[in-house]
C-alpha positions in Angstrom: -18.7 -0.6 7.2 -22.2 -1.1 8.2 -21.0 -3.6 10.7 -19.5 -0.9 12.8 -22.9 1.2 13.5 -26.3 0.1 15.4 -28.5 2.5 13.5 -28.5 4.8 10.6 -31.3 7.9 10.6 -31.9 10.1 7.4 -32.4 13.7 9.0 -33.3 15.3 5.9 -32.1 14.9 2.1 -28.4 15.6 2.8 -27.8 14.2 6.3 -27.6 11.2 8.3 -27.3 10.1 11.5 -25.4 7.3 12.2 -24.9 5.7 15.7 -22.1 3.6 16.7 -21.7 0.0 18.9 -18.6 1.3 20.0 -16.8 4.6 20.2 -14.5 5.3 17.0 -12.7 8.3 16.1 -11.7 7.0 12.9 -15.5 6.9 11.6 -14.9 9.8 9.3 -11.7 8.7 8.0 -13.2 5.3 6.8 -16.2 6.8 5.3 -13.8 9.3 3.2 -11.6 6.6 1.8 -12.1 5.7 -1.8 -13.5 2.4 -1.7 -16.3 3.7 0.5 -18.9 4.8 -1.6 -22.7 6.1 -1.0 -25.4 4.5 -3.5 -29.1 4.1 -3.4 -31.0 1.0 -2.1 -32.1 0.0 -5.6 -28.1 0.3 -6.9 -27.4 -1.8 -9.9 -23.9 -2.6 -9.9 -24.1 -3.4 -13.8 -25.0 -0.2 -14.6 -22.9 2.1 -12.0 -24.1 5.6 -11.2 -22.4 7.8 -9.3 -21.3 11.6 -8.7 -18.2 11.7 -10.0 -16.5 13.6 -12.9 -17.3 10.5 -15.4 -20.2 8.3 -16.2 -19.9 4.5 -17.0 -20.1 3.5 -20.2 -18.9 0.1 -20.9 -16.5 -2.7 -19.1 -14.5 -5.8 -20.7 -12.6 -7.7 -18.4 -9.1 -7.8 -18.8 -9.0 -5.6 -21.6 -10.5 -2.1 -21.2 -13.4 0.3 -19.5 -15.0 3.5 -20.9 -16.2 6.6 -19.0 -17.7 9.8 -20.6 -18.1 13.0 -19.1 -21.3 13.8 -16.9 -22.4 17.0 -17.6 -23.8 17.2 -14.1 -20.8 17.2 -12.0 -20.7 19.3 -9.4 -17.5 21.1 -10.1 -18.6 23.6 -12.3 -16.4 23.2 -15.9 -14.8 19.7 -15.1 -13.9 17.7 -16.2 -12.1 18.7 -19.2 -12.2 15.4 -21.4 -15.2 14.2 -23.2 -14.1 10.4 -22.5 -11.6 8.5 -20.7 -10.4 4.7 -21.6 -8.7 2.8 -19.3 -7.1 -0.1 -21.0 -5.7 -3.3 -19.1 -1.7 -4.4 -20.1 -0.7 -7.8 -18.7 3.0 -6.9 -18.4 4.5 -3.1 -17.0 6.8 -3.9 -20.1 3.7 -3.9 -22.6 2.2 -0.5 -20.8 5.3 1.4 -21.1 5.3 0.5 -24.5 2.4 1.6 -25.5 2.8 5.0 -23.8 6.3 4.9 -25.9 4.3 4.2 -28.7 1.7 6.7 -28.5 -0.8 4.2 -28.1 -2.1 5.7 -24.6 -1.8 9.1 -22.8 -0.4 8.2 -19.5 0.3 5.2 -17.6 0.4 4.3 -13.7 3.2 2.5 -12.0 6.2 2.9 -14.6 8.9 0.0 -13.5 11.8 1.7 -12.2 14.1 0.6 -14.5 12.3 1.8 -17.4 12.2 5.6 -16.2 15.4 6.3 -17.9 13.6 5.4 -21.4 10.9 7.2 -20.7 12.9 10.6 -19.5 14.6 10.1 -22.7 11.8 10.6 -25.1 11.0 14.2 -25.4 7.3 13.9 -26.1 6.9 12.3 -22.5 7.1 13.3 -18.9 7.7 11.6 -15.3 5.3 12.3 -12.8 7.0 11.5 -9.6 6.0 12.1 -5.6 7.3 10.8 -2.6 4.6 8.2 -0.9 4.1 6.5 1.9 3.6 3.4 0.2 5.5 0.1 1.2 6.7 -3.0 0.0 6.8 -5.5 3.2 8.1 -8.8 4.1 5.6 -10.4 6.2 6.3 -12.9 8.8 3.9 -15.2 10.5 3.9 -14.5 14.1 2.2 -17.6 15.2 4.5 -20.1 13.3 7.8 -21.5 13.5 10.5 -20.0 13.1 9.1 -16.7 12.9 6.8 -17.0 16.1 10.1 -16.7 18.2 10.7 -12.8 18.3 14.3 -12.9 18.1 13.9 -14.5 14.8 12.1 -11.7 13.6 14.5 -9.3 15.1 17.7 -10.7 13.3 15.6 -10.9 10.1 15.1 -7.1 10.1 19.0 -6.7 11.0 19.7 -8.2 8.0 18.7 -5.7 5.6 20.6 -2.8 4.5 17.6 -0.4 4.1 19.2 2.2 1.6 20.9 -0.3 -0.3 17.5 -2.0 -1.1 16.1 1.4 -1.6 18.9 1.8 -4.4 18.5 -1.4 -6.2 15.0 -2.5 -5.8 13.5 1.3 -6.4 16.6 2.4 -8.4 16.5 5.1 -6.0 13.1 6.2 -6.3 12.1 6.0 -3.0 12.9 6.4 0.9 14.5 4.4 3.8 11.7 3.1 6.0 12.0 2.0 9.6 9.7 -1.1 10.1 6.6 0.9 10.5 3.8 2.3 8.2 2.1 5.1 7.7 4.9 8.0 7.8 2.4 10.8 7.0 0.4 10.2 10.1 0.4 12.9 12.8 1.1 10.1 15.5 4.0 8.5 13.7 6.6 7.7 16.3 9.8 9.4 14.2 11.7 9.5 17.3 12.3 5.6 17.6 15.7 5.1 16.4 16.5 4.3 12.5 17.3 0.3 12.5 20.5 -0.4 10.3 22.1 -3.4 9.2 23.7 -5.0 11.9 25.1 -8.5 10.7 26.9 -9.6 14.3 23.2 -9.0 16.1 21.4 -10.6 13.8 23.8 -13.8 14.6 23.8 -13.6 18.0 20.1 -13.5 18.0 19.6 -16.4 15.8 22.4 -18.5 17.8 20.1 -17.4 20.8 17.1 -19.0 19.1 18.4 -22.1 18.0 18.3 -20.9 14.2 22.1 -20.7 13.1 21.9 -21.5 9.5 18.4 -20.7 8.8 16.8 -21.7 5.9 13.3 -19.8 4.8 11.2 -19.6 1.6 9.9 -16.4 0.7 6.6 -16.6 -1.4 6.8 -13.7 -4.0 4.6 -12.8 -7.2 5.3 -9.9 -9.5 2.9 -7.9 -8.7 3.9 -4.6 -7.5 7.2 -2.5 -8.9 10.1 -3.4 -7.1 8.8 -6.7 -5.2 10.9 -9.4 -7.6 14.1 -7.2 -6.8 13.7 -6.5 -3.2 13.2 -10.4 -2.8 16.4 -10.6 -4.9 18.2 -8.0 -2.6 17.1 -9.5 0.9 18.3 -13.2 -0.4 21.8 -11.9 -0.9 21.9 -9.5 1.9 21.0 -12.7 4.4 23.8 -14.7 3.4 26.2 -12.5 5.3 24.5 -13.8 8.5 24.4 -17.2 7.1 21.0 -17.4 6.4 19.3 -18.9 3.1 16.3 -17.1 1.5 14.8 -19.3 -1.5 12.9 -17.0 -3.4 10.1 -18.6 -4.9 8.0 -16.7 -7.8 4.4 -17.8 -8.1 1.8 -16.4 -10.5 0.1 -14.1 -9.2 -3.2 -16.6 -9.2 -1.4 -18.3 -7.0 0.1 -16.1 -4.8 -3.5 -14.7 -4.2 -5.0 -18.2 -3.8 -5.9 -20.3 -1.1 -2.4 -19.7 0.6 -2.5 -16.0 0.7 -2.6 -14.4 4.0 -1.1 -18.0 5.2 2.1 -17.7 3.9 4.8 -17.9 6.4 7.1 -15.7 4.9 6.1 -13.4 2.1 5.9 -10.4 0.1 3.0 -7.7 -0.8 2.5 -4.0 -1.5 0.7 -1.6 0.3 -0.5 2.2 -0.5 -0.2 5.1 2.1 -2.9 5.2 4.6 -3.3 6.3 8.1 -2.4 4.3 11.0 -5.4 3.3 12.4 -6.9 2.8 8.8 -3.8 0.7 8.0 -3.8 -1.3 11.1 -7.5 -1.9 10.9 -6.7 -3.2 7.5 -3.9 -5.4 8.1 -2.8 -6.0 11.8 -5.8 -7.0 13.5 -7.1 -10.7 14.2 -10.3 -9.8 12.3 -8.5 -7.7 9.4 -9.3 -8.3 5.3 -5.8 -8.8 5.2 -4.0 -10.3 8.1 -0.6 -11.5 7.1 1.5 -11.3 10.4 -1.1 -12.9 12.9 -0.7 -11.0 16.2 -2.1 -12.7 18.8 -5.8 -11.6 19.5 -4.9 -11.5 23.5 -1.9 -8.8 23.0 -1.3 -5.7 24.4 -1.4 -4.2 21.1 -4.9 -5.1 20.6 -5.8 -3.4 23.7 -4.0 -0.3 22.6 -5.5 0.2 19.5 -8.9 -0.1 20.7 -8.0 2.3 23.5 -6.6 5.0 20.8 -9.7 4.9 18.8 -11.9 5.5 21.6 -9.7 8.5 22.4 -10.9 11.8 21.1 -8.1 13.9 22.6 -5.3 13.7 20.0 -2.4 14.5 22.2 -3.6 11.3 24.3 -4.6 8.9 21.4 -1.1 9.8 19.7 0.9 8.3 23.0 -1.2 5.1 22.8 -0.2 5.0 19.1 3.1 5.6 19.8 3.4 2.7 22.2 1.0 0.3 19.8 4.1 1.3 17.3 6.9 0.7 19.8 5.5 -2.3 20.1 5.3 -3.2 16.1 8.8 -1.7 15.9 10.3 -4.2 18.7 8.2 -7.3 18.3 6.2 -7.0 14.7 5.8 -9.1 11.9 6.5 -6.5 9.2 10.0 -5.9 7.9 9.5 -2.4 6.2 12.7 -1.3 4.5 11.4 1.7 2.5 8.8 3.6 0.8 8.3 3.9 -2.7 7.6 6.8 -4.8 4.9 6.8 -7.4 6.3 6.7 -10.7 3.8 7.3 -13.4 4.1 9.1 -16.8 1.9 11.0 -19.4 2.5 12.1 -22.7 3.6 16.0 -23.1 0.5 16.5 -25.0 -1.6 16.8 -21.6 -1.7 18.9 -18.7 -3.5 19.2 -15.4 -1.5 16.1 -13.5 0.5 17.0 -10.3 2.3 14.9 -8.0 0.1 13.5 -5.1 1.7 11.6 -2.4 -1.8 9.6 -1.8 -2.8 6.1 -2.0 -3.5 6.1 -5.7 -0.9 6.9 -8.5 -1.6 9.4 -11.4 -2.5 12.5 -9.1 -5.1 9.8 -7.5 -6.1 9.1 -10.9 -7.3 12.6 -11.2 -8.9 13.0 -14.5 -11.2 15.3 -13.7 -8.4 18.2 -14.3 -7.0 16.5 -17.1 -7.4 18.4 -20.4 -4.7 18.5 -24.0 -2.2 21.1 -24.4 -3.4 23.6 -27.1 
């Protein structure tokens, strides 16, 4: 974040003035994101101290972390729990089994296929909420065969989106339209819903000289529904004569040296406002630039202009144009938005459905308590 402002001046003990290097209407939203924090100059990452409801006690990598109640928390009366223990599980099935066996009180991201098992246990409750989270297929715009826009358009037309939601998410989600950030006030909801069109996909591939296209899809079991979606698109693509070879990698390899370089891959994202999502993954200097928009594109110019535009209506007009470019020429296949599906013991209360970025009510442990 420090790269976006020219100077920081303390006006009093609770006020700071930031002078930006260039106009940026997103600065307040950026500062409010969950991964940005304010720490003292002598901050020691081995002994983190914050203003949250719980205080750090211990962390064992790959096993667990422990947090105890902060008696000085600014919300009077909270948190209700004396201690929170967060346990790591190497596999989703182990996480579910721990909940079923009473070893833990709550888990996030229940595998969609395991939801009926949890629902069938009277001692447990499912916590489900629609979200703007998405599991895209990513195509590199600057690499063959996806450097031809006709191939990218054809790949999007291969997908039966409702079938993908029904099979990959077991129905726990909603159909998407190759655009992210559905809760953003500038979301381009008026663009026609893209439907499967095998004949048009074949025609585009034929025009591009890519009939009988074969591509490798790099993926890993890093999010619920990801592998299932890979299998579904591979099956759907056969109708257009396209062969998709699903290459399942371990997470270390997937996120290794070739991450962000794969020609055709998958990933997962939580819900963010549109401009924040663009900054995170759709610009040449984005930390997670998977589709590789060209640096001199109209899209980038529209985004830069939107960030300088204070008038919300004018900004939305610019962002609508940017979304039209992504819709027509982009490198994401965004077929659906997954629901947050978490679960907890019936003995605890306080967690409510939340459509935000993070599961378990945005990890809202400050207001969790046990039923008396």
